[in-house]
C-alpha positions as CSV (number, residue, x, y, z in Angstrom):
1,M,22.0,73.2,-32.8
2,A,25.7,73.7,-32.1
3,G,24.9,76.3,-29.5
4,A,22.5,74.0,-27.6
5,L,25.1,71.2,-27.7
6,N,27.7,73.6,-26.3
7,L,25.4,74.6,-23.5
8,V,24.7,71.0,-22.6
9,Q,28.4,70.3,-22.7
10,I,29.1,73.1,-20.2
11,I,26.4,71.9,-17.9
12,L,27.7,68.3,-18.1
13,S,31.2,69.5,-17.4
14,I,30.1,71.4,-14.2
15,V,28.2,68.3,-13.0
16,L,31.2,66.1,-13.7
17,I,33.5,68.3,-11.8
18,L,31.2,68.4,-8.8
19,L,30.8,64.6,-8.9
20,I,34.6,64.1,-9.0
21,L,35.1,66.5,-6.1
22,L,32.4,64.8,-4.0
23,Q,34.3,61.5,-4.1
24,S,36.7,61.3,-1.2
25,K,39.9,59.5,-1.7
26,G,42.4,59.0,1.2
27,A,44.5,61.7,2.8
28,G,45.0,63.9,-0.3
29,F,48.6,64.6,-1.3
30,S,50.2,62.6,1.5
31,G,48.2,59.5,0.3
32,T,50.2,59.6,-2.9
33,F,53.4,58.4,-1.3
34,S,52.0,55.9,1.2
35,S,51.7,52.3,0.3
36,D,48.1,51.4,1.1
37,S,47.8,49.1,-1.9
38,A,47.7,46.0,0.3
39,I,44.2,47.0,1.6
40,F,41.3,46.1,-0.7
41,R,38.3,48.3,-0.2
42,T,35.0,48.0,-2.1
43,R,32.6,50.9,-2.7
44,R,29.3,50.7,-1.0
45,G,26.1,52.8,-0.8
46,L,26.4,56.4,-1.7
47,E,30.1,56.1,-2.7
48,K,29.2,53.4,-5.3
49,T,26.3,55.4,-6.6
50,L,28.5,58.5,-7.0
51,F,31.2,56.4,-8.8
52,Q,28.7,54.9,-11.2
53,L,27.0,58.3,-11.8
54,T,30.4,59.8,-12.6
55,I,31.1,57.1,-15.2
56,L,27.7,57.7,-16.8
57,I,28.1,61.5,-16.9
58,A,31.6,61.1,-18.4
59,A,30.2,58.8,-21.1
60,V,27.4,61.3,-21.9
61,F,29.9,64.1,-21.9
62,L,32.1,62.3,-24.4
63,F,29.0,61.5,-26.6
64,V,27.9,65.2,-26.6
65,A,31.5,66.3,-27.3
66,I,31.6,64.1,-30.4
67,L,28.2,65.3,-31.5
68,S,29.3,68.9,-31.0
69,A,32.4,68.4,-33.1
70,L,30.3,66.8,-35.9
71,A,27.7,69.5,-35.8
72,G,30.4,72.2,-36.1
73,Q,31.7,70.8,-39.4
74,P,30.3,72.1,-42.6
75,A,28.1,69.7,-44.5
């Protein structure tokens, strides 16, 4: 059981990393120091779907991590 949970957790972590990398955000490091906070931008289309999918996969990852920790404890 614990081995299967670990495998699921590894797969979820790879998917989560890919989803985070697919999300584009500004001009990278130079965007850190610029003050573009005055512009309000909403997510639309594929960007919104990627954002929501990232949140869902992160929640599933957290749930599987808790299950994995509980499965590893002796009864």
